[in-house]
BALOBA-1460 file (C-alpha; in Angstrom, 3 decimals):
// residues 231
<rec num="1" residu="m" x="-9.326" y="-26.518" z="0.572"/>
<rec num="2" residu="s" x="-12.851" y="-26.259" z="1.916"/>
<rec num="3" residu="t" x="-15.623" y="-24.465" z="0.076"/>
<rec num="4" residu="g" x="-15.615" y="-21.767" z="2.772"/>
<rec num="5" residu="i" x="-11.977" y="-20.904" z="2.182"/>
<rec num="6" residu="l" x="-12.449" y="-20.848" z="-1.571"/>
<rec num="7" residu="d" x="-15.438" y="-18.515" z="-1.181"/>
<rec num="8" residu="t" x="-13.331" y="-16.180" z="0.978"/>
<rec num="9" residu="i" x="-10.508" y="-16.199" z="-1.559"/>
<rec num="10" residu="a" x="-12.960" y="-15.457" z="-4.361"/>
<rec num="11" residu="r" x="-14.330" y="-12.481" z="-2.423"/>
<rec num="12" residu="v" x="-10.850" y="-11.102" z="-1.728"/>
<rec num="13" residu="r" x="-9.888" y="-11.550" z="-5.398"/>
<rec num="14" residu="e" x="-12.899" y="-9.491" z="-6.454"/>
<rec num="15" residu="e" x="-12.064" y="-6.765" z="-3.938"/>
<rec num="16" residu="v" x="-8.380" y="-6.563" z="-4.897"/>
<rec num="17" residu="c" x="-9.204" y="-6.480" z="-8.605"/>
<rec num="18" residu="a" x="-11.753" y="-3.675" z="-8.117"/>
<rec num="19" residu="l" x="-9.365" y="-1.603" z="-5.981"/>
<rec num="20" residu="h" x="-6.779" y="-1.535" z="-8.758"/>
<rec num="21" residu="a" x="-9.239" y="0.618" z="-10.702"/>
<rec num="22" residu="e" x="-8.931" y="3.229" z="-7.941"/>
<rec num="23" residu="l" x="-5.199" y="3.534" z="-8.647"/>
<rec num="24" residu="t" x="-5.859" y="4.481" z="-12.252"/>
<rec num="25" residu="r" x="-8.868" y="6.639" z="-11.294"/>
<rec num="26" residu="y" x="-6.679" y="8.797" z="-9.054"/>
<rec num="27" residu="e" x="-3.757" y="8.678" z="-11.526"/>
<rec num="28" residu="l" x="-1.400" y="7.000" z="-9.071"/>
<rec num="29" residu="v" x="0.059" y="4.558" z="-11.620"/>
<rec num="30" residu="v" x="1.029" y="4.307" z="-15.269"/>
<rec num="31" residu="w" x="1.147" y="1.320" z="-17.606"/>
<rec num="32" residu="t" x="1.428" y="-1.841" z="-15.433"/>
<rec num="33" residu="a" x="3.321" y="-0.316" z="-12.482"/>
<rec num="34" residu="g" x="1.949" y="-0.511" z="-8.947"/>
<rec num="35" residu="n" x="-0.067" y="-3.104" z="-7.076"/>
<rec num="36" residu="v" x="-2.652" y="-3.778" z="-4.394"/>
<rec num="37" residu="s" x="-2.651" y="-6.806" z="-2.130"/>
<rec num="38" residu="a" x="-4.902" y="-8.050" z="0.662"/>
<rec num="39" residu="r" x="-4.522" y="-10.573" z="3.436"/>
<rec num="40" residu="v" x="-6.993" y="-13.476" z="3.254"/>
<rec num="41" residu="p" x="-8.794" y="-13.212" z="6.624"/>
<rec num="42" residu="g" x="-8.152" y="-16.132" z="8.942"/>
<rec num="43" residu="h" x="-5.510" y="-17.734" z="6.746"/>
<rec num="44" residu="e" x="-1.775" y="-17.391" z="6.102"/>
<rec num="45" residu="l" x="-2.488" y="-16.269" z="2.546"/>
<rec num="46" residu="m" x="-2.554" y="-13.082" z="0.506"/>
<rec num="47" residu="v" x="-3.965" y="-12.005" z="-2.867"/>
<rec num="48" residu="i" x="-1.988" y="-9.719" z="-5.173"/>
<rec num="49" residu="k" x="-1.963" y="-8.353" z="-8.721"/>
<rec num="50" residu="p" x="-0.221" y="-10.450" z="-11.401"/>
<rec num="51" residu="s" x="3.005" y="-9.097" z="-12.843"/>
<rec num="52" residu="g" x="2.958" y="-7.066" z="-16.058"/>
<rec num="53" residu="v" x="-0.796" y="-7.194" z="-16.765"/>
<rec num="54" residu="s" x="-2.472" y="-3.964" z="-17.906"/>
<rec num="55" residu="y" x="-4.985" y="-2.500" z="-15.502"/>
<rec num="56" residu="q" x="-7.796" y="-2.510" z="-18.045"/>
<rec num="57" residu="d" x="-7.271" y="-6.232" z="-18.590"/>
<rec num="58" residu="l" x="-7.378" y="-7.316" z="-14.947"/>
<rec num="59" residu="t" x="-10.028" y="-9.786" z="-13.809"/>
<rec num="60" residu="p" x="-10.654" y="-11.277" z="-10.346"/>
<rec num="61" residu="e" x="-9.543" y="-14.689" z="-11.592"/>
<rec num="62" residu="q" x="-6.119" y="-13.269" z="-12.501"/>
<rec num="63" residu="m" x="-5.389" y="-12.109" z="-8.962"/>
<rec num="64" residu="v" x="-2.685" y="-14.422" z="-7.599"/>
<rec num="65" residu="v" x="-3.002" y="-16.247" z="-4.268"/>
<rec num="66" residu="t" x="0.271" y="-16.786" z="-2.413"/>
<rec num="67" residu="d" x="1.401" y="-17.769" z="1.042"/>
<rec num="68" residu="l" x="2.988" y="-15.165" z="3.303"/>
<rec num="69" residu="y" x="6.386" y="-15.846" z="1.760"/>
<rec num="70" residu="g" x="5.116" y="-14.913" z="-1.701"/>
<rec num="71" residu="v" x="4.919" y="-18.475" z="-3.035"/>
<rec num="72" residu="p" x="1.788" y="-19.186" z="-5.144"/>
<rec num="73" residu="v" x="-0.325" y="-21.794" z="-3.378"/>
<rec num="74" residu="p" x="-0.593" y="-25.184" z="-5.146"/>
<rec num="75" residu="g" x="-4.283" y="-25.020" z="-6.011"/>
<rec num="76" residu="d" x="-3.804" y="-21.661" z="-7.703"/>
<rec num="77" residu="a" x="-0.469" y="-22.383" z="-9.363"/>
<rec num="78" residu="t" x="-1.623" y="-25.683" z="-10.903"/>
<rec num="79" residu="g" x="-4.993" y="-24.460" z="-12.097"/>
<rec num="80" residu="e" x="-6.955" y="-26.602" z="-9.648"/>
<rec num="81" residu="w" x="-9.206" y="-23.573" z="-8.956"/>
<rec num="82" residu="g" x="-9.505" y="-22.609" z="-12.617"/>
<rec num="83" residu="n" x="-6.833" y="-21.427" z="-15.026"/>
<rec num="84" residu="p" x="-3.234" y="-21.711" z="-13.757"/>
<rec num="85" residu="a" x="-2.188" y="-18.547" z="-11.949"/>
<rec num="86" residu="l" x="-0.084" y="-15.888" z="-13.596"/>
<rec num="87" residu="s" x="3.201" y="-14.876" z="-11.983"/>
<rec num="88" residu="p" x="2.630" y="-12.585" z="-8.986"/>
<rec num="89" residu="s" x="3.801" y="-8.974" z="-8.852"/>
<rec num="90" residu="s" x="7.540" y="-8.335" z="-8.595"/>
<rec num="91" residu="d" x="6.772" y="-6.627" z="-5.268"/>
<rec num="92" residu="t" x="5.168" y="-9.750" z="-3.777"/>
<rec num="93" residu="a" x="8.078" y="-10.514" z="-1.435"/>
<rec num="94" residu="a" x="7.826" y="-7.010" z="0.033"/>
<rec num="95" residu="h" x="4.082" y="-7.307" z="0.627"/>
<rec num="96" residu="a" x="4.498" y="-10.772" z="2.143"/>
<rec num="97" residu="y" x="7.174" y="-9.553" z="4.551"/>
<rec num="98" residu="v" x="4.847" y="-6.809" z="5.780"/>
<rec num="99" residu="y" x="2.041" y="-9.308" z="6.435"/>
<rec num="100" residu="r" x="4.386" y="-11.659" z="8.309"/>
<rec num="101" residu="h" x="5.724" y="-8.946" z="10.577"/>
<rec num="102" residu="m" x="2.716" y="-6.640" z="10.980"/>
<rec num="103" residu="p" x="-0.262" y="-8.875" z="11.818"/>
<rec num="104" residu="e" x="-2.559" y="-5.860" z="12.163"/>
<rec num="105" residu="v" x="-2.098" y="-5.034" z="8.467"/>
<rec num="106" residu="g" x="-4.751" y="-6.348" z="6.084"/>
<rec num="107" residu="g" x="-3.799" y="-4.483" z="2.902"/>
<rec num="108" residu="v" x="-0.673" y="-3.138" z="1.200"/>
<rec num="109" residu="v" x="-0.433" y="-0.789" z="-1.802"/>
<rec num="110" residu="h" x="2.504" y="0.353" z="-3.902"/>
<rec num="111" residu="t" x="2.362" y="3.142" z="-6.469"/>
<rec num="112" residu="h" x="4.751" y="5.387" z="-8.353"/>
<rec num="113" residu="s" x="2.500" y="8.433" z="-7.970"/>
<rec num="114" residu="t" x="4.300" y="11.506" z="-9.281"/>
<rec num="115" residu="y" x="4.602" y="13.863" z="-6.323"/>
<rec num="116" residu="a" x="5.138" y="11.248" z="-3.613"/>
<rec num="117" residu="t" x="7.771" y="9.573" z="-5.761"/>
<rec num="118" residu="a" x="9.481" y="12.946" z="-6.297"/>
<rec num="119" residu="w" x="9.870" y="13.264" z="-2.518"/>
<rec num="120" residu="a" x="11.202" y="9.685" z="-2.431"/>
<rec num="121" residu="a" x="13.729" y="10.556" z="-5.158"/>
<rec num="122" residu="r" x="15.055" y="13.314" z="-2.892"/>
<rec num="123" residu="g" x="15.074" y="10.996" z="0.110"/>
<rec num="124" residu="e" x="13.039" y="13.580" z="1.980"/>
<rec num="125" residu="s" x="10.142" y="13.018" z="4.347"/>
<rec num="126" residu="i" x="6.992" y="15.090" z="3.830"/>
<rec num="127" residu="p" x="6.680" y="17.467" z="6.789"/>
<rec num="128" residu="c" x="3.393" y="17.716" z="8.657"/>
<rec num="129" residu="v" x="2.220" y="21.197" z="7.682"/>
<rec num="130" residu="l" x="-1.443" y="20.376" z="6.945"/>
<rec num="131" residu="t" x="-4.277" y="19.410" z="9.257"/>
<rec num="132" residu="m" x="-5.146" y="16.737" z="6.692"/>
<rec num="133" residu="m" x="-1.730" y="15.183" z="7.341"/>
<rec num="134" residu="s" x="-2.302" y="15.331" z="11.093"/>
<rec num="135" residu="d" x="-5.612" y="13.546" z="10.619"/>
<rec num="136" residu="e" x="-4.498" y="10.853" z="8.203"/>
<rec num="137" residu="f" x="-0.821" y="10.325" z="9.020"/>
<rec num="138" residu="g" x="-0.391" y="11.575" z="12.578"/>
<rec num="139" residu="g" x="2.745" y="13.454" z="11.595"/>
<rec num="140" residu="s" x="5.229" y="13.525" z="8.739"/>
<rec num="141" residu="i" x="5.389" y="10.828" z="6.072"/>
<rec num="142" residu="p" x="8.748" y="9.118" z="6.618"/>
<rec num="143" residu="v" x="11.390" y="7.946" z="4.168"/>
<rec num="144" residu="g" x="12.486" y="4.318" z="4.094"/>
<rec num="145" residu="p" x="15.910" y="3.060" z="3.010"/>
<rec num="146" residu="f" x="16.998" y="2.319" z="-0.535"/>
<rec num="147" residu="a" x="16.436" y="-1.356" z="-1.379"/>
<rec num="148" residu="l" x="16.551" y="-3.431" z="-4.536"/>
<rec num="149" residu="i" x="13.487" y="-5.197" z="-5.906"/>
<rec num="150" residu="g" x="13.429" y="-8.986" z="-5.948"/>
<rec num="151" residu="d" x="13.578" y="-10.132" z="-2.332"/>
<rec num="152" residu="d" x="12.084" y="-8.961" z="0.942"/>
<rec num="153" residu="s" x="14.557" y="-6.091" z="1.480"/>
<rec num="154" residu="i" x="11.890" y="-3.530" z="0.612"/>
<rec num="155" residu="g" x="9.475" y="-5.176" z="3.026"/>
<rec num="156" residu="h" x="12.071" y="-5.037" z="5.772"/>
<rec num="157" residu="g" x="12.555" y="-1.323" z="5.135"/>
<rec num="158" residu="i" x="8.800" y="-0.693" z="5.234"/>
<rec num="159" residu="v" x="8.364" y="-2.513" z="8.538"/>
<rec num="160" residu="e" x="11.376" y="-0.931" z="10.225"/>
<rec num="161" residu="t" x="10.302" y="2.558" z="9.144"/>
<rec num="162" residu="l" x="6.629" y="2.265" z="10.071"/>
<rec num="163" residu="k" x="6.776" y="0.170" z="13.239"/>
<rec num="164" residu="n" x="7.200" y="3.265" z="15.448"/>
<rec num="165" residu="s" x="5.213" y="5.678" z="13.263"/>
<rec num="166" residu="n" x="1.549" y="6.652" z="13.078"/>
<rec num="167" residu="s" x="1.904" y="6.997" z="9.322"/>
<rec num="168" residu="p" x="0.330" y="4.350" z="7.076"/>
<rec num="169" residu="a" x="2.654" y="5.536" z="4.278"/>
<rec num="170" residu="v" x="6.387" y="5.320" z="3.700"/>
<rec num="171" residu="l" x="8.411" y="6.790" z="0.848"/>
<rec num="172" residu="m" x="10.990" y="4.180" z="-0.099"/>
<rec num="173" residu="q" x="14.058" y="6.108" z="-1.216"/>
<rec num="174" residu="n" x="14.522" y="6.348" z="-5.006"/>
<rec num="175" residu="h" x="11.500" y="4.063" z="-5.454"/>
<rec num="176" residu="g" x="8.131" y="5.375" z="-4.337"/>
<rec num="177" residu="p" x="5.353" y="5.152" z="-1.770"/>
<rec num="178" residu="f" x="4.081" y="2.020" z="-0.045"/>
<rec num="179" residu="t" x="0.983" y="2.232" z="2.144"/>
<rec num="180" residu="i" x="-0.642" y="-0.106" z="4.635"/>
<rec num="181" residu="g" x="-4.088" y="-0.382" z="6.181"/>
<rec num="182" residu="k" x="-6.386" y="-2.543" z="8.248"/>
<rec num="183" residu="d" x="-7.702" y="-3.750" z="4.890"/>
<rec num="184" residu="a" x="-6.891" y="-3.160" z="1.234"/>
<rec num="185" residu="k" x="-9.393" y="-0.312" z="0.861"/>
<rec num="186" residu="s" x="-7.764" y="1.558" z="3.755"/>
<rec num="187" residu="a" x="-4.342" y="1.085" z="2.170"/>
<rec num="188" residu="v" x="-5.650" y="2.470" z="-1.138"/>
<rec num="189" residu="k" x="-7.103" y="5.486" z="0.686"/>
<rec num="190" residu="a" x="-3.701" y="6.087" z="2.296"/>
<rec num="191" residu="a" x="-2.063" y="5.981" z="-1.149"/>
<rec num="192" residu="v" x="-4.532" y="8.536" z="-2.504"/>
<rec num="193" residu="m" x="-4.049" y="10.835" z="0.478"/>
<rec num="194" residu="c" x="-0.266" y="10.433" z="0.370"/>
<rec num="195" residu="e" x="-0.138" y="11.719" z="-3.191"/>
<rec num="196" residu="e" x="-2.532" y="14.569" z="-2.380"/>
<rec num="197" residu="v" x="-0.456" y="15.918" z="0.505"/>
<rec num="198" residu="a" x="2.811" y="15.337" z="-1.393"/>
<rec num="199" residu="r" x="1.484" y="17.551" z="-4.180"/>
<rec num="200" residu="t" x="0.105" y="20.233" z="-1.878"/>
<rec num="201" residu="v" x="3.222" y="20.505" z="0.284"/>
<rec num="202" residu="h" x="5.415" y="20.611" z="-2.822"/>
<rec num="203" residu="i" x="3.374" y="23.541" z="-4.194"/>
<rec num="204" residu="a" x="3.462" y="25.281" z="-0.818"/>
<rec num="205" residu="r" x="7.252" y="25.097" z="-0.799"/>
<rec num="206" residu="q" x="7.390" y="26.852" z="-4.160"/>
<rec num="207" residu="l" x="5.662" y="29.809" z="-2.514"/>
<rec num="208" residu="g" x="7.767" y="29.867" z="0.632"/>
<rec num="209" residu="e" x="8.540" y="27.843" z="3.732"/>
<rec num="210" residu="p" x="5.419" y="26.027" z="5.009"/>
<rec num="211" residu="i" x="4.466" y="26.543" z="8.661"/>
<rec num="212" residu="a" x="4.936" y="23.430" z="10.781"/>
<rec num="213" residu="i" x="2.094" y="22.312" z="13.043"/>
<rec num="214" residu="d" x="2.914" y="21.962" z="16.739"/>
<rec num="215" residu="q" x="3.194" y="18.316" z="17.809"/>
<rec num="216" residu="s" x="0.532" y="18.727" z="20.502"/>
<rec num="217" residu="h" x="-1.923" y="19.913" z="17.855"/>
<rec num="218" residu="i" x="-0.934" y="17.044" z="15.547"/>
<rec num="219" residu="d" x="-1.601" y="14.538" z="18.324"/>
<rec num="220" residu="s" x="-4.989" y="16.118" z="19.110"/>
<rec num="221" residu="l" x="-6.078" y="16.185" z="15.474"/>
<rec num="222" residu="y" x="-4.950" y="12.594" z="14.905"/>
<rec num="223" residu="a" x="-6.800" y="11.318" z="17.984"/>
<rec num="224" residu="r" x="-10.001" y="13.113" z="16.972"/>
<rec num="225" residu="y" x="-9.904" y="11.865" z="13.388"/>
<rec num="226" residu="q" x="-9.061" y="8.281" z="14.299"/>
<rec num="227" residu="n" x="-11.533" y="7.957" z="17.167"/>
<rec num="228" residu="v" x="-14.367" y="10.474" z="16.719"/>
<rec num="229" residu="y" x="-14.662" y="11.542" z="13.064"/>
<rec num="230" residu="g" x="-17.296" y="9.936" z="10.819"/>
<rec num="231" residu="q" x="-20.096" y="7.462" z="11.465"/>
């Protein structure tokens, strides 16, 4: 590989490693569960967390480079670029499937955050009863089908659930939330916001039935936030 590609990979490895600290900062993961990945811009490659490595021990060099089928690339696997790569996350096939079928996605995140995972355990979507949800998710946060870990079944469920949704988050039934974004940072933000609204709506339901927001208002809020809000 050319020096330019290696420099890009090194930059993405640093970014992905740093973003894992956000998962622990916002208490979205425990022990070694969860993962962040990022597409390598301009190449059919992705970078993802190694399997079973504690968050406090992660370094950029440990981030695993794979193709978009989840296979570690030769230079990484053999140690040509440094130490031989560790095994990639057990969710790698799911991430890879998303990148293959959603070219607009540049980052994928998976957590087992408590409240969002509780909704997933019930197989229940999170209704859009907050303006924050209208802004960030453009409606409810949907539930994806049950799927076993190990192949790209989870990825297929993510893609099929989100392809006709504004939401960057999906609650995979009995598993937990997966989020997507234009880049890895955006996907991490979606994971943080998903847990926040899951918690708030859960608390609201303990007090009574939350008031749904009219779809026309949801659409207006989403358009404003996506196209006008911020700098």
